[in-house]
C-alpha positions as CSV (number, residue, x, y, z in Angstrom):
1,M,0.0,0.0,0.0
2,T,2.7,2.4,0.8
3,R,4.5,1.7,-2.5
4,N,1.3,2.6,-4.4
5,I,1.1,6.1,-3.0
6,P,3.8,7.7,-5.2
7,L,2.3,6.1,-8.2
8,F,-1.1,7.6,-7.3
9,V,0.4,11.1,-6.8
10,T,2.2,10.9,-10.1
11,S,-1.0,9.9,-12.0
12,C,-2.9,12.8,-10.5
13,A,-0.2,15.2,-11.5
14,L,-0.2,14.0,-15.1
15,L,-4.0,14.3,-15.2
16,F,-4.0,17.8,-13.9
17,A,-1.3,18.8,-16.5
18,C,-3.3,17.3,-19.4
19,S,-6.4,19.1,-18.2
20,R,-4.6,22.5,-18.1
21,S,-3.2,21.9,-21.6
22,G,-6.6,21.1,-23.0
23,N,-8.2,24.2,-21.6
24,T,-5.4,26.3,-23.1
25,E,-5.8,24.9,-26.6
26,S,-9.6,25.1,-26.6
27,N,-9.6,28.8,-25.4
28,P,-6.7,30.6,-27.1
29,P,-6.0,34.2,-26.1
30,A,-7.9,36.8,-28.2
31,A,-5.8,38.6,-30.8
32,S,-5.6,42.3,-30.5
33,A,-6.8,42.9,-34.1
34,T,-7.0,40.8,-37.3
35,P,-5.0,42.0,-40.3
36,A,-8.2,42.9,-42.2
37,A,-9.5,45.0,-39.3
38,S,-6.2,46.8,-39.1
39,E,-6.2,47.6,-42.9
40,T,-9.8,48.9,-42.6
41,A,-9.0,51.2,-39.7
42,A,-5.9,52.5,-41.6
43,A,-8.0,53.2,-44.7
44,S,-10.6,55.1,-42.7
45,A,-8.0,57.2,-41.0
46,S,-6.4,58.0,-44.4
47,A,-9.7,59.0,-45.9
48,A,-10.4,61.4,-43.0
49,V,-7.0,63.0,-43.4
50,T,-7.6,63.5,-47.1
51,A,-11.0,65.0,-46.6
52,S,-9.6,67.4,-44.0
53,A,-6.8,68.5,-46.4
54,V,-9.3,69.1,-49.2
55,A,-11.5,71.2,-47.0
56,S,-8.5,73.2,-45.8
57,A,-7.3,73.8,-49.4
58,A,-10.7,75.0,-50.6
59,P,-10.7,78.8,-51.3
60,A,-12.7,81.1,-49.1
61,P,-15.7,82.7,-50.7
62,S,-14.7,86.0,-52.4
63,A,-16.6,89.2,-52.2
64,S,-17.7,88.7,-55.8
65,A,-19.4,85.5,-54.8
66,M,-21.7,87.3,-52.4
67,P,-25.3,87.7,-53.6
68,A,-25.6,90.7,-55.9
69,T,-28.2,93.5,-55.3
70,T,-30.8,94.3,-57.9
71,L,-30.2,97.6,-59.7
72,L,-33.2,100.0,-60.0
73,A,-34.8,98.9,-63.3
74,V,-35.6,101.0,-66.4
75,G,-39.1,102.4,-66.0
76,S,-38.8,102.7,-62.2
77,E,-39.6,106.0,-60.5
78,V,-36.7,107.9,-59.0
79,P,-36.4,107.0,-55.3
80,D,-37.7,109.5,-52.8
81,V,-34.4,110.2,-51.1
82,S,-32.2,113.2,-50.4
83,A,-28.6,113.9,-49.5
84,V,-26.3,116.9,-48.9
85,A,-23.9,118.2,-51.6
86,Q,-20.4,119.6,-51.1
87,D,-21.9,123.1,-50.9
88,G,-23.8,122.1,-47.7
89,K,-27.2,122.2,-49.4
90,P,-29.6,119.3,-49.4
91,V,-30.8,117.8,-52.7
92,K,-34.1,115.9,-52.9
93,L,-34.2,113.8,-56.0
94,R,-37.9,113.9,-56.7
95,S,-37.9,117.6,-56.5
96,L,-35.8,117.7,-59.7
97,K,-38.6,116.4,-62.0
98,G,-39.2,118.5,-65.1
99,K,-35.6,118.0,-66.4
100,P,-33.6,114.8,-67.1
101,L,-31.3,113.8,-64.3
102,I,-28.0,111.9,-64.3
103,V,-27.1,110.1,-61.1
104,Y,-23.7,108.6,-61.3
105,F,-22.3,106.4,-58.5
106,Y,-18.5,106.1,-58.2
107,P,-16.2,104.3,-55.7
108,K,-14.0,107.1,-54.2
109,D,-12.9,110.7,-54.6
110,D,-9.6,111.5,-56.2
111,T,-8.7,108.0,-57.3
112,T,-7.6,107.3,-60.8
113,G,-10.8,105.9,-62.4
114,C,-13.1,108.3,-60.5
115,T,-10.9,111.3,-61.5
116,I,-11.0,110.3,-65.2
117,E,-14.7,109.9,-65.1
118,A,-15.3,113.2,-63.2
119,K,-13.0,115.2,-65.5
120,G,-14.7,113.7,-68.6
121,I,-18.1,114.9,-67.3
122,R,-16.6,118.3,-66.5
123,D,-15.2,118.7,-70.0
124,Q,-18.6,117.9,-71.5
125,Y,-20.5,119.7,-68.9
126,K,-21.4,122.8,-71.0
127,E,-23.6,120.5,-73.2
128,L,-24.6,118.2,-70.5
129,K,-26.1,120.9,-68.2
130,H,-28.4,122.1,-71.0
131,R,-29.9,118.6,-71.2
132,A,-29.8,117.4,-67.6
133,T,-28.9,117.9,-64.0
134,V,-25.7,115.9,-63.1
135,L,-25.2,114.5,-59.6
136,G,-22.2,112.4,-58.5
137,V,-22.6,110.1,-55.6
138,S,-20.1,108.2,-53.4
139,S,-19.8,107.2,-49.8
140,D,-17.1,109.9,-49.2
141,N,-18.0,112.7,-46.7
142,L,-18.6,116.4,-47.5
143,D,-15.1,117.5,-46.8
144,S,-13.7,114.9,-49.2
145,H,-16.2,115.9,-51.9
146,K,-15.4,119.6,-51.5
147,A,-11.6,118.9,-51.8
148,F,-12.2,116.7,-54.9
149,A,-14.4,119.2,-56.6
150,D,-12.1,122.1,-55.8
151,K,-9.0,120.2,-57.0
152,Y,-10.4,119.5,-60.4
153,S,-12.9,122.4,-60.8
154,L,-15.9,120.1,-60.9
155,P,-19.0,122.3,-61.7
156,F,-21.6,119.7,-60.6
157,K,-22.8,118.5,-57.2
158,L,-21.3,115.6,-55.4
159,L,-23.6,114.0,-52.8
160,D,-22.5,112.6,-49.5
161,D,-23.8,109.0,-49.3
162,S,-21.7,107.9,-46.3
163,S,-25.0,106.4,-44.9
164,H,-25.5,104.4,-48.1
165,T,-29.1,105.6,-48.3
166,L,-28.9,106.4,-52.0
167,A,-26.9,103.3,-52.9
168,T,-29.5,101.2,-51.2
169,A,-32.4,103.0,-52.8
170,F,-30.9,102.5,-56.3
171,G,-29.7,98.9,-55.6
172,V,-26.1,99.8,-56.2
173,P,-23.7,97.1,-54.7
174,L,-21.1,98.1,-52.1
175,M,-17.5,96.9,-52.7
176,G,-15.7,95.9,-49.6
177,G,-18.8,96.9,-47.6
178,S,-18.2,100.6,-48.1
179,M,-17.4,101.8,-51.6
180,T,-20.2,102.0,-54.2
181,K,-19.8,100.2,-57.5
182,R,-19.5,102.4,-60.6
183,V,-23.0,102.6,-62.0
184,T,-24.9,105.4,-63.7
185,F,-28.7,106.1,-64.0
186,V,-30.2,108.4,-66.6
187,I,-33.7,109.6,-65.5
188,D,-36.1,111.3,-67.8
189,K,-38.0,114.6,-67.0
190,D,-40.9,112.6,-65.6
191,G,-38.7,111.0,-63.0
192,K,-38.5,107.6,-64.6
193,V,-35.3,105.6,-65.1
194,S,-34.7,105.6,-68.9
195,K,-31.3,103.9,-69.0
196,V,-28.9,102.1,-66.7
197,F,-25.1,101.8,-67.2
198,P,-24.3,98.8,-64.8
199,N,-20.6,98.5,-65.7
200,V,-19.2,101.9,-66.5
201,N,-15.8,102.5,-68.2
202,P,-14.7,105.9,-66.8
203,D,-12.9,106.8,-70.0
204,G,-15.5,108.0,-72.5
205,H,-18.5,107.7,-70.2
206,A,-19.4,111.4,-70.6
207,Q,-20.1,110.8,-74.3
208,E,-22.3,107.8,-73.5
209,L,-24.3,110.1,-71.2
210,L,-24.7,112.7,-74.0
211,D,-25.9,110.0,-76.4
212,A,-28.4,108.7,-73.9
213,L,-29.8,112.2,-73.2
214,K,-30.1,112.9,-77.0
215,A,-32.1,109.7,-77.3
216,L,-34.6,111.2,-74.9
217,G,-35.3,114.0,-77.4
């Protein structure tokens, strides 16, 4: 009996070892990630980085992409608005009925294009004034208008539209949020818009105005 005890212990030890080995083989440790899962995750990360790069590279909307305003159309009545000229006197547009009216919007006093346009109108003013009242409009203040008119001997009124009241009434867009686009309106003696010049070339515009006034008869 005593001799059989070591044999019994040895058998139990072998049985326990085999049992542990079987459990290990039937329940292997879980892998951290399969190759397919790793490739899918890498592809997703790459796509996200690409999308982010494309979004960063996309250009920001420019001012020209902003919604455009609608210019006062031919046949419309002149707006019931007023503004002060460089001589300090208020000008009410509807009170000027009875004679054709030219309202020309320009960006800024004493800049290259605006000076060319103003001098052209000045040089043709003798004929223009017999056919119409001429008003220049920009967002510059009265002091700026007076200096501009004095410097180039401009014989017509320049209206202070620093509040953008006239630009809004005529539907003239603002460039950079402050300067009016170069647009001209020819208004007949009854106070109706007869012609709109939406994209004015300063050089030679005075002759275009004379031609438009002559067409009114």
